[in-house]
MARTI-189008 format. One line per field, with one value per atom (N, C-alpha, C): chain; y, x, z. Coordinates in steps of 0.1 Angstrom, whole numbers, plus 5000, padded with zeros to 4 digits. Atoms other than C-alpha are relative to their C-alpha. Layout:
<atoms>
chain [A|...]
Y [Y|...]
X [X|...]
Z [Z|...]
</atoms>
This chain:
<atoms>
chain [A|A|A|A|A|A|A|A|A|A|A|A|A|A|A|A|A|A|A|A|A|A|A|A|A|A|A|A|A|A|A|A|A|A|A|A|A|A|A|A|A|A|A|A|A|A|A|A|A|A|A|A|A|A|A|A|A|A|A|A|A|A|A|A|A|A|A|A|A|A|A|A|A|A|A|A|A|A|A|A|A|A|A|A|A|A|A|A|A|A|A|A|A|A|A|A|A|A|A|A|A|A|A|A|A|A|A|A|A|A|A|A|A|A|A|A|A|A|A|A|A|A|A|A|A|A|A|A|A|A|A|A|A|A|A|A|A|A|A|A|A|A|A|A|A|A|A|A|A|A|A|A|A|A|A|A|A|A|A|A|A|A|A|A|A|A|A|A|A|A|A|A|A|A|A|A|A|A|A|A|A|A|A|A|A|A|A|A|A|A|A|A|A|A|A|A|A|A|A|A|A|A|A|A|A|A|A|A|A|A|A|A|A|A|A|A|A|A|A|A|A|A|A|A|A|A|A|A|A|A|A|A|A|A|A|A|A|A|A|A|A|A|A|A|A|A|A|A|A|A|A|A|A|A|A|A|A|A|A|A|A|A|A|A|A|A|A|A|A|A|A|A|A|A|A|A|A|A|A|A|A|A|A|A|A|A|A|A|A|A|A|A|A|A|A|A|A|A|A|A|A|A|A|A|A|A|A|A|A|A|A|A|A|A|A|A|A|A|A|A|A|A|A|A|A|A|A|A|A|A|A|A|A|A|A|A|A|A|A|A|A|A|A|A|A|A|A|A|A|A|A|A|A|A|A|A|A|A|A|A|A|A|A|A|A|A|A|A|A|A|A|A|A|A|A|A|A|A|A|A|A|A|A|A|A|A|A|A|A|A|A|A|A|A|A|A|A|A|A|A|A|A]
Y [4996|0768|4993|5002|0766|4999|5001|0759|5007|4994|0780|4993|5007|0763|5008|4993|0783|4998|5002|0779|5011|4988|0807|4996|5002|0805|5013|4987|0833|4997|5001|0840|5004|4996|0840|4986|5011|0816|4997|5003|0797|5010|4990|0819|5013|4988|0850|5002|5002|0839|4999|5002|0828|5014|4987|0861|5011|4989|0882|4997|5003|0865|5000|5001|0862|5012|4988|0894|5013|4989|0923|5011|4990|0949|4997|5005|0930|4999|5001|0921|5013|4987|0957|5007|4995|0967|4996|5005|0945|5002|4998|0951|5014|4985|0988|5003|4998|0984|4993|5004|0979|4985|5014|0943|4998|5002|0930|4984|5015|0892|4994|5007|0870|4988|5010|0845|4986|5012|0818|4993|5007|0791|5003|4995|0802|5015|4985|0839|5004|4994|0862|5009|4991|0883|5009|4991|0913|5005|4995|0925|5008|4991|0950|5009|4992|0972|4990|5010|0954|4991|5007|0936|4985|5015|0902|4998|5004|0886|4985|5014|0852|4996|5006|0828|4990|5011|0807|4987|5013|0770|4992|5008|0756|5008|4992|0772|4991|5007|0754|5010|4988|0781|4996|5000|0785|4987|5012|0754|5001|5002|0758|5011|4992|0782|4996|5004|0772|5011|4991|0798|4999|4998|0803|5015|4987|0834|5004|4994|0858|5013|4987|0886|5008|4990|0916|5005|4998|0915|4997|5003|0917|4985|5015|0882|4990|5009|0868|5000|5000|0856|5005|4995|0874|4990|5009|0845|4988|5012|0822|5004|5000|0814|4988|5010|0798|4994|5005|0777|5002|4997|0789|4993|5006|0769|5006|4995|0782|4990|5011|0753|5006|4994|0764|4988|5008|0743|5005|4996|0747|4994|5004|0746|5006|4993|0754|5014|4985|0792|5006|4992|0798|4991|5008|0787|5000|5003|0773|5001|4998|0784|4994|5006|0761|5006|4994|0779|4994|5006|0764|5008|4993|0783|4992|5008|0761|5007|4993|0772|5014|4987|0802|5001|5000|0814|5002|5000|0809|5014|4985|0847|5008|4992|0857|4993|5008|0830|5008|4994|0850|5012|4988|0882|4995|5005|0861|4994|5008|0840|5011|4990|0872|5008|4992|0890|4995|5005|0865|5003|4996|0873|5015|4986|0910|5006|4995|0917|4993|5007|0890|4995|5006|0871|5011|4989|0902|5008|4991|0926|4992|5008|0898|4997|5003|0889|5011|4988|0925|5003|4998|0929|4991|5010|0895|5001|5000|0898|5012|4988|0933|4995|5006|0917|4990|5010|0887|5007|4995|0908|5008|4992|0928|4993]
X [5004|6655|4986|5013|6620|4997|5004|6602|4986|5012|6575|4993|5007|6550|4987|5012|6524|4995|5005|6502|4990|5008|6485|4996|5005|6465|4998|5001|6468|4991|5006|6445|5009|4989|6473|5007|4993|6493|5014|4987|6525|5010|4990|6545|5000|5001|6531|5005|4997|6537|5015|4984|6574|5005|4993|6581|4998|5002|6566|5012|4989|6593|5014|4986|6622|5005|4997|6620|5002|4996|6637|4989|5009|6613|4986|5014|6581|5001|4998|6594|5000|5000|6601|4986|5015|6566|4992|5010|6546|5006|4996|6570|5001|4998|6575|5014|4986|6612|5009|4991|6642|5004|4995|6651|5010|4991|6680|5002|5000|6676|5005|4994|6697|4990|5008|6679|5007|4992|6707|5002|4997|6714|5015|4988|6743|5001|5001|6733|4995|5005|6725|4988|5012|6695|5001|5002|6688|4985|5014|6652|4997|5003|6636|5013|4988|6667|5011|4990|6693|4996|5006|6669|5001|4999|6669|5012|4989|6699|5001|4999|6708|5005|4995|6717|4990|5009|6696|5007|4995|6701|4995|5007|6677|4989|5010|6655|4993|5007|6629|4988|5010|6610|4987|5015|6573|4997|5002|6576|5006|4994|6601|5012|4989|6625|5005|4994|6649|5012|4990|6671|5005|4996|6694|4997|5006|6681|5005|4995|6694|4992|5008|6674|5009|4992|6691|4991|5009|6670|5006|4996|6675|4998|5002|6681|5004|4996|6691|5015|4985|6728|5005|4994|6750|5003|4995|6763|4990|5011|6731|4991|5009|6711|4989|5010|6677|4998|5003|6664|4985|5014|6634|4996|5004|6614|4986|5012|6586|4996|5005|6567|4987|5012|6541|4994|5006|6515|4986|5012|6484|4988|5012|6450|4989|5012|6415|5000|5001|6413|5013|4985|6452|5010|4988|6483|5001|4997|6490|5015|4987|6521|5003|4997|6535|5014|4988|6561|5007|4994|6586|5012|4987|6614|5004|4995|6635|5013|4989|6662|4997|5003|6644|5004|4996|6659|4988|5012|6635|4995|5005|6634|4995|5006|6625|4988|5010|6599|4988|5012|6569|4999|5000|6578|5002|4999|6589|4988|5013|6557|4990|5010|6535|5006|4995|6559|4999|5003|6554|4986|5014|6517|5000|5002|6520|5008|4990|6551|5000|5000|6546|4987|5013|6512|4990|5011|6489|5004|4998|6507|5003|4999|6516|4986|5012|6479|4993|5005|6469|5006|4993|6495|4996|5003|6488|4986|5015|6450|4996|5002|6452|5005|4993|6475|4990|5007|6452|4986|5013|6420|5002|4998|6437|4998]
Z [5012|2055|4997|5002|2042|4984|5014|2008|4998|5005|1991|4988|5012|1967|4998|5003|1950|4985|5012|1920|4996|5005|1899|4985|5015|1866|4994|5009|1840|4988|5013|1811|4990|5011|1787|4996|5006|1767|5008|4993|1781|4995|5006|1757|5007|4994|1771|5016|4986|1808|5000|5000|1800|4996|5006|1781|5012|4989|1812|5010|4989|1834|4993|5005|1809|4992|5007|1788|5009|4991|1806|4999|5001|1791|5007|4995|1799|5016|4987|1833|5007|4994|1841|5000|5002|1828|5012|4990|1852|5015|4987|1882|5004|4999|1876|5006|4996|1884|4990|5009|1863|5002|5000|1853|4988|5011|1832|5000|4999|1824|4987|5012|1803|4996|5003|1783|4996|5001|1783|5013|4989|1806|5006|4996|1828|5000|4999|1823|5011|4988|1850|4999|5001|1859|5013|4989|1882|4998|5001|1890|5013|4989|1912|5005|4996|1909|5005|4994|1931|5010|4988|1953|4996|5005|1932|4990|5009|1915|4998|5001|1902|4986|5012|1875|4994|5006|1850|5001|4999|1857|4989|5010|1832|4994|5008|1805|4990|5010|1785|4996|5004|1764|5002|4997|1773|5010|4990|1798|5014|4986|1826|5001|4996|1842|5015|4987|1870|5002|4998|1886|5015|4986|1916|5002|4998|1933|5014|4988|1959|5002|4995|1978|5008|4992|1990|5011|4989|2022|5013|4987|2059|5004|4996|2073|4989|5010|2039|4999|4999|2042|4987|5010|2018|4988|5010|1998|4998|5000|2001|4987|5012|1969|5002|5000|1969|4987|5012|1941|4996|5004|1921|4987|5013|1895|4997|5006|1874|4989|5010|1856|4994|5006|1830|4992|5009|1815|4996|5006|1794|5009|4995|1811|4993|5006|1801|5004|4997|1798|5001|4999|1800|5004|4996|1817|5015|4986|1851|5002|4996|1867|5014|4987|1895|5003|4994|1915|5013|4988|1940|5002|4996|1959|5012|4989|1981|5005|4994|2005|5005|4995|2018|5015|4986|2051|5008|4992|2079|5003|4995|2090|4987|5013|2052|4996|5006|2047|4997|5001|2055|4991|5008|2036|4985|5013|2006|4994|5004|2005|4995|5003|2005|4989|5011|1982|4986|5013|1954|4995|5004|1955|4995|5001|1958|4989|5010|1935|4987|5013|1909|4994|5006|1905|4998|5000|1911|4987|5012|1886|4987|5012|1861|4995|5004|1860|4992|5005|1854|4986|5011|1826|4988|5010|1809|4996|5005|1809|4992|5009|1793|4986|5013|1765|4994|5005|1762|4994|5005|1756|4988|5012|1728|4988]
</atoms>
């Protein structure tokens, strides 16, 4: 098992970044795929259709999201969940998101690592920066 750690800065408030990740409608908007996300600890989520699913472990509005996370991907064991943490903090010009995913199966590591950039950070940046300039 491997760990992914990434950091990205958005020209947006912590609240806007948190909402992009936790609001089903906003999440669906930037990913272009259906998302259904509970906003409570112990609640479940699904994103990218049936590709991602899991449970909210800890939620600190506008600061932190911790989830158990399962990918419906070749090489990902059916009953295996990784742990994903999104930490948000205000920095000059916006919000820094520090992302960690532990428990990534070795054979999925490369695609997961690239997938966060392509499927999350790039489209989130586009959506949030449009909102921020309004």
